[in-house]
N, C-alpha and C positions, 0 to 999 in steps of 0.2 A: 630895236636892233635885229637885223636879219639873222645874225649868228645865233641869237637866242632861240630861234625856231628850227634850227637845223641840227638834228642829232648827229654827233660824230660818226656813229655807226653807219648812217646812210651814205656819208661821204666815202668811207672806206669800202663799203660793199659795192658802191657804184664803180669805184676804181678797180675793184676785183673783176668786175664784168669787162671793163675796158682792157685790163691786162690780159685777159683770156683771148681777146680777138685782135689786138693790135700787135705790130711788130715788137719783138722782145725788148729792144732798147727803149723804145717809146713807152711801152707798157710799164716797164720797171721805173722809168722816170715819173710816170703818173702815179705809181704806187708810192714812191718816195714823197712826192708833192702832197698826196692825199693824207698820208700819215703825219707829215709835218704840219699840215693844216689842222689836224686834230690837236697838236700841241698849241697852236695859236688860239684855237677856239677854247681849249681848256684854260688857257691863261687869261684871255680877255673877257669871256662871258661872265657876267656878275653872278655872285652867289644868290640863289633863289630863283634863277631862271628855270622854267619848266614848261613842258608841253603836255597837255592832258586831252584825252578823248573819252567819250562815253561809249561803252560797249553793251550790247545785249539789252537795249532799251533806251528810254529818254534820259535827260539830264537829272530828272527827279528820282527815277527808280532803277536806272542802269548802273553797271559797274563802271567806275572811273579808273581809267588806266593812265599812268604817268609815264609816257614814253621817253621822256628826257627830263632829268632832274639834276641840277647842279648844286652841290654842297661841297664842303671842304674835303670830304673823303672821295667823292666821285671826281672832283677836280684833280686831286693828286694822282688817282689811278689813270685818268685820261692823259695827264702830262707824260707820265712814264710809259704808258702803253703806246702813245703816239711816237715818242722819241725812239724807243727800242724797235718799234715797228718799222720806222724809216731806216734805221741802221740795219735791221735784218733784211729788208728788201734790197738795200745796197749790197749787202753780203751775199744775198741770193744771186744777184746779177754777176758779182765778181767770181762766184764759185760755180758758174755755169748751170745754175738751176733753170729749168725750162719755165715758160710762161704759165703753163697749166699749174705747176706746183706753186708758183708765186700767187696765182689767182686763188687757189685753195687756201694758201696761207693768209691772204688778205681777208677772205671770208671768215676765217678763224679769228683774225684780229677784230674785224667788224662786229662779229657776234659777241666777243668778249667786251668790247666797248658798249654794246647794247645792254649787256648785263650790269656793268658797273654804273652806267648812267640811268638805269631803270629806277623809277620811283614807286613801283608797286610790284607785288609778287607775281602777277600774271605776266607782265612784261619780262621780269627777271627769269622766270622759269622757261619762257619761250626762247629767250636768248641763250639761256643755260643749255638747253637741249640742242639748239642750233650750234653752239660751240662744240658740243660733243660730236655732232655729225661732221662738221667741217674739219675738226682736228683728226677724226678718223680717216677722212678722205685724204688729208695731207700725208698721213702715215702710209695709207694704202698705195698712194700714187707711185711710191718708189719700187714697189713690187718685191719679189723674193721673200725673204724672211719677214719683211715688214708687213706682209699681208696677214699672216697668222697673228703677229703681234697686234696689228690693228684690229683684228677680230676680237681678240681677248680684251683689248682696250675698250672697244665698242660695247661689249657685253657688260663689263664692270660699270662703265659710265651710264649705260642704259639703266642698270639697276639703281645706281645712285640717283639719277635724275627722276626715276619713278618714285623712289622713297621721298625725295624732296617734293614732288608733285602731290603725293599722298599727304605729306605734312601740311602743305598749303591748303588742300581741300578740307582736311580736318580742322585746321585753324580757322578757315573761312566759316565753318558751320558751328564753331564753338560759341556758346551763349555769351560768355564774357567779352569775346571779340565783337560779336554782333552788337552788344549793348554799348560798347565803347566806340564803335566805328562811325556813328552818325552817317550811315549810308555809304561809307567807303571802306569796307573791311579789308580790301586788298592793298590799300595805300599805306606805305610807310614813310613817304616823303614828308618832312616837317613843314614843307612849303605849301601843302595842300590842306585845307580845312577838313577836319574829321579823320585825319590819319591816326592810326593806332600806334601807340608807343609801347616799347617793351619787347618787340619782336615775338618770337614763338612762345616766350614765357608769359605773354599777355593772356594766353588761353588758360582756362580752368584746368583742362586736362594736360598731363605731361606728355601725352602721345605725340602731338605735333613737334615738340622740342626734341624728343628722342629720334623721331623719323628724320627731322631736318639735320640733326647732328650727324647721323649715320650717312645720310645722302650727301651732305656737303663733305663729310669725312672722306668719301671716295676721292673727291677732287683735291683735297689738301694732303691726302696720303696718310690718314690715320694708320697706326700700326695694325696690321692685319688686312687693311684695305689698300695697301700701298703697292701691291705687286705689279700693277701696270706701269709704274714709274721706271724701274730698271729693265722691265721687259720691252717697253715701247721706245723710249728715248734713244737707245743706241742703234735702232734699226733703220730709220729713214735716211734720206740725204742729209748731209751735214748742215745745210742751211735750214732744213725743216726742223732739226733739233734745236736750233736757236729760237725759233718761234715757240716750239713746244715747251721749252724750259721756262718760259715766261708766263703764258696766259692762263693755262688751266689752273695751276696751283694758286696763283695770286688772285684770280677771280674767285677761287674757292675761299681764300682768306677774307675777301670783301664780303662774300655771301655769308660767311660765318658771323661777321660783325653785324650784318643786317638782321640775321636770325637771332643773335644774342647780343644786342647793343649794350646790355647791362652786365654782360659776362656771365660766366658760370665756372665754379671751381673744377668741375669734372672736365670741362674743355681745357682748362689750364693744365690739369694733370696729364691729359692726353698729349698736349703740346710738349710737355717735358719728356714724356716717353718717346715721342717722335724724334726729339732732338738727340737723345742718347742712342736710340736704336739705329737711326739713320747714319750718325757719325761712326758708330762702331762697325756697322756693316760695310760702310764705304771703305774702311781700312782693309777689308778682305778682298777687294776687287782689283783686277789688273786691267780690265777693259776700261778705257778712259771715260767714255760717255756713261757707262754703267756706274762707275765710281761717282761721277758728278750727279747722276740721277739719285743715288742713295743720299748724297749730301744735300740735294734739294729737299728731301724729306726732313733731314735734320734742321736745316735752316728755316723751313716753313714751320717746323715745330716751335721755334721761338716766336714766330708771328702768331700762331694759334694760342700759345700760352699768354701772349700779350692781350689778345682778344678775350680770353677767358678771365683774365684778371681785371679787365676794364669794367668795374662795377662790383667785382668780388674781392677786391684787394682789402688789406687790413687798414685799420684806423677809423677815426670817427670825425664827423663834422667836416671842417675845412680840410683837414689832413687826408681824410678818405677821398674827398673830391679831387685833391691834388694827385694822389696815387692812382686813382681811376683814370684820370686824364693822361697821366704819364704812361700808364700801361697801354692805352689806345694809341697814343702818339708814338710810343716805341714800336708797337706792332706795325703800324703803317710806315714809319720811318724805315724800318728794316725791310718792308716790302719794296720800297723805292730803291734802297741801296743794294739789296740782294739782286734785283733785276739787272742793275748795272754791272756788278762784278760777275754774277753767274752767267749773264749773257756774254760777257767778254771771255770768260773761261771756255764756254762752248764754242765761241768763234775761234779762239786760238787752238783748241783741240781739233776743230774742224779743219783748220789750215794744215795742221800736222798730218791728219788723215788724208787730206786732199793732195799734199805734196809727197808723202811717203807711202801711202797705201796701207799703213799699219794702224791698228786700232788698240793694241794693248801696250802697256808699259814695258812688258818684257821684250818687245821687239824694237824699242827705240832707245836712244842714248846719244849724248854728245851733240844734240841739235842746236845748242846755244851758239856754236861757231858757224853752223850752216844756215841757221835761221835766226839771226840776231834780233830783228824787229819782233818776230813772234815771241822770242824769249823775253824781251822787255815787256810786251803787253801781258804775257802770262804772269810775269813777276808782279806787275801792278795789280792784276786781279787776285793773285795769291796773297799778296800783302793785305789787300782789302778784306778778303774773306777770313784772314787770320786775325783781324782786328788790330792791325799794326797802327800805332799812333800816326796821325796825319792822313790816314786813308778813311774812306767813308764807312767801312765796316767797323772801325773803332767808335764812330759816333753812335751807331745804332746797336 
């Protein structure tokens, strides 16, 4: 099947190039089609499909890179990334975003897809760093205050990416990993022979795990490493904020799971701290996008806690396996649901800013009568994020 051999990232990155050079309406239509194509590929390509290449040598002695790896986790991420990407491109078109901004946004989407469909650490770190670069360009493009915020964003994510790269290098040279790797120390895909199980904790040394946790912690917004979230997300064009609220933090959760597939209690503790700190700090904000940014940290905290408990939960035997699986399923179920309602919240807030020119809660009021459709969509998202029965937030 041809779709088995085409990484979704390639499709979206190609669309980004076309969006940059074609007329605005045609380019945005291509962007929507490409991201919807990712949804189709993610749905239909069978579990176990993968594309491997050999780097830096022959098939016997070179590093094997898994450029495209389909399993239940990457499929879930591909489905929601593709769907929200198509929705955000349509929103960009409706909110008068220019083609260059949408092209940057699609390169950001494409690099995120490359990371979640990666089957080895080399491919993942390459796409991880590309994601940091493209998201910075997306922020910078708006100019003004977004430039300085984008610079601070780039510095923090550069540090985080460097720490993750250091973790991968240390992991690669660890004797326990080399012994278990059967010639493929970089591969974590279970569909490739010789893949190493256990993530960063497979190493004898704890250094790779610590470096990876801190490096990935920048992306997910660990307490103390979260400052880029409220600093960056309120600054760019409203359509750019929709893209930003989805991909960096959720790719971070995915990366945390790959680094710690068996969980770790300290990861769970940090997730709990994020949930409390983010929610409390959000209550103190009046800027709408800044409030939502802090609340992203809180919600991602639940996901991080789930990843931490996936393998570190209580119980013995079959009961422990059940709780471990439930923790991982809860984490990724919340990833899926959070993207839907948080994306909708950023869209409705963007509509308010677009229509009124006001960004703070102090400056608005009584908009339900003037903007009834926006009020309804905001209510749906608010009920979802509140965990109201019958809405997706209640499920996760």
